C-alpha positions in Angstrom: 15.8 7.5 -1.0 13.6 5.1 1.1 15.1 2.2 -0.9 18.7 3.3 -0.3 17.9 3.9 3.4 16.5 0.4 3.6 19.6 -1.1 2.0 21.9 0.7 4.4 19.9 -0.5 7.3 20.1 -4.0 6.1 23.9 -3.8 5.7 24.2 -2.3 9.2 22.1 -5.1 10.6 24.2 -7.8 9.0 27.4 -6.1 10.2 26.1 -5.9 13.7 25.0 -9.6 13.8 28.5 -10.7 12.5 30.2 -8.5 15.1 28.2 -10.1 17.8 29.1 -13.6 16.5 32.8 -12.8 16.3 32.8 -11.2 19.8 31.4 -14.2 21.6 34.7 -16.2 21.8 36.5 -13.2 23.0 33.9 -12.3 25.6 34.0 -15.8 27.1 37.8 -16.2 26.9 39.4 -15.6 30.3 42.8 -14.6 28.9 41.4 -12.0 26.6 39.0 -10.5 29.2 41.9 -10.2 31.7 44.3 -8.9 29.1 46.8 -11.7 30.1 48.2 -14.7 28.4 49.4 -17.8 30.3 53.0 -18.8 29.4 53.0 -21.6 26.9 49.3 -21.6 26.4 47.9 -22.1 22.9 44.5 -20.7 23.7 45.0 -17.3 22.0 46.5 -18.8 18.7 43.4 -21.1 18.5 41.2 -18.1 19.2 42.7 -16.2 16.3 42.5 -19.2 14.1 38.8 -19.4 14.9 38.4 -15.8 13.9 39.9 -16.4 10.5 37.7 -19.4 10.0 34.7 -17.3 11.1 35.6 -14.9 8.2 35.5 -18.0 5.9 32.0 -18.8 7.1 30.9 -15.2 6.4 32.3 -15.4 2.9 30.7 -18.9 2.4 27.3 -17.6 3.7 27.1 -14.8 1.1 28.8 -16.7 -1.7 26.3 -19.5 -1.3 23.3 -17.2 -1.0 24.0 -14.8 -3.8 26.1 -16.9 -6.3 25.8 -20.6 -5.9 22.1 -20.9 -5.1 20.9 -18.5 -7.9 23.3 -19.7 -10.6 23.3 -23.4 -9.8 20.4 -24.6 -7.6 17.8 -22.3 -9.1 18.8 -23.6 -12.5 18.8 -27.2 -11.3 22.5 -27.7 -11.7 22.7 -29.9 -8.6 25.9 -31.8 -9.5 27.8 -28.6 -10.2 26.5 -27.2 -6.9 27.7 -30.3 -4.9 31.0 -30.1 -6.7 31.4 -26.5 -5.8 30.7 -27.2 -2.2 33.3 -30.0 -2.1 35.8 -27.6 -3.6 34.9 -24.9 -1.0 35.3 -27.3 1.8 38.7 -28.3 0.6 39.6 -24.7 0.4 38.6 -24.3 4.1 40.8 -27.2 5.1 43.7 -25.6 3.2 43.1 -22.2 5.0 43.0 -24.1 8.3 46.4 -25.7 7.4 47.9 -22.3 6.4 46.7 -20.7 9.6 48.3 -23.4 11.7 51.6 -22.4 10.1 51.0 -18.6 10.3 50.1 -18.7 14.0 52.9 -21.1 14.8 50.6 -23.6 16.5 52.7 -26.3 18.1 50.1 -29.0 17.8 50.7 -31.0 14.5 48.0 -30.3 11.8 45.8 -33.2 11.0 43.6 -33.3 7.9 41.1 -35.8 9.4 40.9 -33.6 12.6 40.4 -30.5 10.4 37.6 -32.1 8.4 35.9 -33.2 11.6 36.3 -29.8 13.2 35.0 -27.8 10.2 32.3 -30.0 8.8 29.5 -29.1 11.2 30.2 -25.3 10.9 30.3 -25.7 7.1 27.0 -27.5 6.9 25.4 -25.1 9.4 26.5 -22.1 7.5 25.1 -23.5 4.2 21.8 -24.3 5.9 21.4 -20.8 7.4 22.5 -19.3 4.1 19.9 -21.2 2.2 17.2 -20.3 4.7 18.2 -16.6 4.5 18.1 -16.6 0.7 14.7 -18.3 0.7 13.3 -15.8 3.1 14.9 -12.9 1.3 13.5 -14.0 -2.0 10.0 -14.5 -0.6 10.1 -11.0 1.0 11.2 -9.4 -2.2 8.5 -11.2 -4.1 5.8 -10.1 -1.6 7.1 -6.5 -1.7 7.1 -6.5 -5.5 3.6 -7.9 -5.6 2.3 -5.3 -3.1 3.9 -2.5 -5.1 2.3 -3.9 -8.2 -1.1 -4.1 -6.5 -0.6 -0.6 -5.1 0.2 0.8 -8.6 -2.8 -1.0 -10.0 -5.0 0.5 -7.3 -3.7 4.0 -8.0 -4.3 3.5 -11.8 -7.8 2.2 -11.2 -8.8 5.0 -8.8 -7.4 7.6 -11.3 -9.6 6.0 -14.0 -12.7 6.0 -11.7 -12.1 9.7 -10.9 -11.8 10.5 -14.5 -15.2 9.0 -15.1 -16.8 11.2 -12.4 -15.7 14.5 -13.7 -16.9 14.3 -17.4 -20.2 12.8 -16.2 -20.8 15.6 -13.8 -19.7 18.3 -16.2 -22.1 16.9 -18.8 -25.0 17.3 -16.5 -24.1 20.8 -15.4 -23.6 22.0 -18.9 -27.1 20.8 -19.7 -28.3 22.9 -16.8 -26.6 26.0 -18.2 -28.0 25.3 -21.7 -31.5 25.3 -20.2 -30.9 28.6 -18.4 -29.5 30.1 -21.6 -32.6 29.1 -23.6 -34.8 30.7 -20.9 -32.5 33.8 -21.0 -32.5 33.6 -17.2 -30.7 36.2 -15.1 -29.4 33.3 -13.1 -27.0 32.3 -15.9 -24.2 34.5 -14.6 -24.3 33.3 -11.0 -24.6 29.7 -12.4 -21.3 30.2 -14.3 -19.6 31.5 -11.2 -20.9 28.5 -9.3 -19.5 26.3 -12.0 -16.2 28.1 -11.8 -16.1 27.3 -8.1 -16.9 23.7 -8.7 -14.2 23.4 -11.4 -11.6 24.9 -9.1 -12.5 22.2 -6.5 -12.4 19.5 -9.1 -9.0 20.6 -10.5 -7.2 21.4 -7.2 -8.8 19.1 -4.6 -9.6 16.1 -6.7 -5.9 15.1 -7.0 -5.6 14.9 -3.2 -5.9 11.5 -1.5 -8.2 13.0 1.1 -10.1 16.2 1.6 -11.9 17.7 4.5 -15.5 16.6 4.7 -16.6 20.2 5.1 -15.0 21.0 1.8 -16.8 18.1 0.1 -20.0 19.3 1.7 -19.5 22.8 0.4 -19.0 21.2 -3.1 -22.3 19.3 -2.7 -24.1 22.5 -1.7 -22.8 24.4 -4.7 -23.9 21.6 -6.9 -27.4 21.5 -5.3 -27.7 25.3 -5.7 -27.0 24.8 -9.5 -29.8 22.3 -9.7 -32.2 24.5 -7.6 -31.6 27.3 -10.1 -32.7 24.9 -12.9 -35.8 23.4 -11.4 -37.0 26.2 -9.1 -40.4 25.5 -7.5 -41.0 22.4 -9.7 -38.8 20.3 -7.4 -39.5 19.8 -3.7 -36.0 19.6 -2.1 -35.1 18.9 1.5 -31.4 19.2 2.4 -29.8 18.8 5.9 -26.1 18.7 6.3 -24.2 18.7 9.6 -20.5 18.4 10.1 -19.5 18.3 13.8 -15.9 17.4 13.3 -13.8 19.8 11.2 -10.8 17.4 11.1 -12.8 14.6 9.3 -11.5 13.7 5.9 -12.9 11.7 3.0 -12.0 10.6 -0.5 -12.8 13.5 -2.8 -15.8 13.3 -5.2 -17.1 10.3 -3.3 -20.6 11.6 -2.5 -21.5 13.6 -5.5 -22.5 10.6 -7.7 -25.4 9.8 -5.3 -26.7 13.4 -5.4 -26.1 13.6 -9.1 -28.0 10.3 -9.7 -31.0 11.7 -7.6 -31.3 14.8 -9.8 -30.9 12.9 -13.0 -33.4 10.1 -12.4 -35.6 11.8 -9.8 -36.8 14.6 -12.1 -37.9 14.9 -15.7 -40.9 12.6 -16.2 -41.4 12.0 -12.5 -44.7 13.5 -11.2 -44.2 15.8 -8.3 -40.5 15.2 -8.0 -39.0 15.2 -4.5 -35.5 14.7 -3.3 -34.2 14.4 0.3 -30.6 14.6 1.2 -29.2 14.1 4.7 -25.6 14.1 5.8 -24.2 14.0 9.3 -20.6 13.6 10.6 -20.2 12.9 14.2 -17.9 10.7 16.4 -15.7 9.7 13.5 -18.6 8.4 11.4 -20.4 9.7 8.3 -24.1 9.0 7.8 -25.3 9.9 4.3 -28.7 9.3 2.7 -30.3 10.4 -0.6 -33.9 9.6 -1.6 -35.7 10.6 -4.7 -39.1 9.7 -6.2 -38.9 7.6 -9.4 -41.4 7.2 -12.2 -43.9 4.4 -11.7 -43.7 3.3 -15.3 -40.0 3.4 -16.3 -39.4 4.4 -19.9 -36.4 3.6 -22.0 -33.3 3.3 -19.8 -30.7 6.0 -20.2 -27.6 4.4 -21.7 -25.4 6.3 -19.3 -27.4 5.6 -16.1 -25.7 3.7 -13.4 -22.2 5.0 -14.2 -22.0 7.1 -11.1 -23.3 4.5 -8.7 -21.2 1.6 -10.1 -18.2 3.9 -9.9 -18.7 4.9 -6.3 -19.5 1.3 -5.2 -16.1 0.2 -6.6 -14.3 3.1 -5.0 -15.8 2.3 -1.6 -14.6 -1.3 -2.0 -11.1 -0.1 -2.9 -10.7 2.7 -0.3 -12.8 1.7 2.6 -12.8 -2.1 2.8 -14.7 -3.4 5.8 -15.3 0.2 7.0 -18.5 1.1 5.1 -22.0 -0.1 4.5 -24.0 0.9 1.4 -27.7 0.1 1.0 -29.7 0.7 -2.1 -33.5 0.3 -2.1 -35.4 1.1 -5.3 -38.9 0.0 -4.0 -42.1 1.8 -3.2 -41.8 4.5 -5.8 -38.6 5.8 -4.2 -35.0 5.3 -4.9 -33.1 5.3 -1.6 -29.4 5.0 -0.8 -27.9 4.9 2.6 -24.1 5.1 3.3 -22.4 4.7 6.6 -18.7 5.3 6.6 -16.1 5.0 9.3 -13.7 7.9 8.7 -10.0 7.7 9.3 -8.5 9.5 12.3 
């Protein structure tokens, strides 16, 4: 519908421009404006003749732009193009001759005079037509390229999102397996939490943007699942403040950082500790996650880094020039700090 609307607007614009061109001779002609015609004057017959020739220029404009240029010039058939133009100019001279007779113009028709009179408008029309065609082709190519890039971006984002969900679910299922082995009474509430998370992933993840407060609730549910697993073994500090309810964000954008902290900040780490801080205020999001890391790294997990690589790429695609991401894995701590300018 947008495409059809754009086509109709283009047609309307062309018609309006041609009507303005045609009306100029009539507007500045005294006899037409006054509704009178001086006896014996040939002004009006020549005015009508000019209108017919203007219609010829309109036809030449579009015929050159959409027939001659694509079929001859674009295919490098220059001689055929020049021959076609000579034939068209001869046809214009014949139309000029016929109109002299049709309007009973008393001045004798002269072929040299007709050639001299019509040559400049003919060349001018061809020049404007070629410029219009060139600009039109360039615009279409740019639109096609932008559409292609947009579709590529959508495909890439969909792929990145599909990476997040299985990775996250894999870790949560591990948590549930651990609770089942311990025959913990927390298994049932854990399943309910997982159900809530799944609902969010299925119904919110397909949206372009979600409210930050919903994303924060999703993070809290995930953190609760992890707290059920680790209990007192893990020292966890969480502070989240959202002062602007209208703020939106790309869904599933923050979870990889938290997930990475629990994955690599526990296990073999002595006295594991994780700190998570989030604040949304004045249209900006400040988010930081820190976790202790083992001083002597063992064999690297083959799946490590998927989440962080994913989210870095998504930030580049969705928030170019509107975010800063710092990652510091020194001093026995792994720290990430994200500052994001949120859309209004």
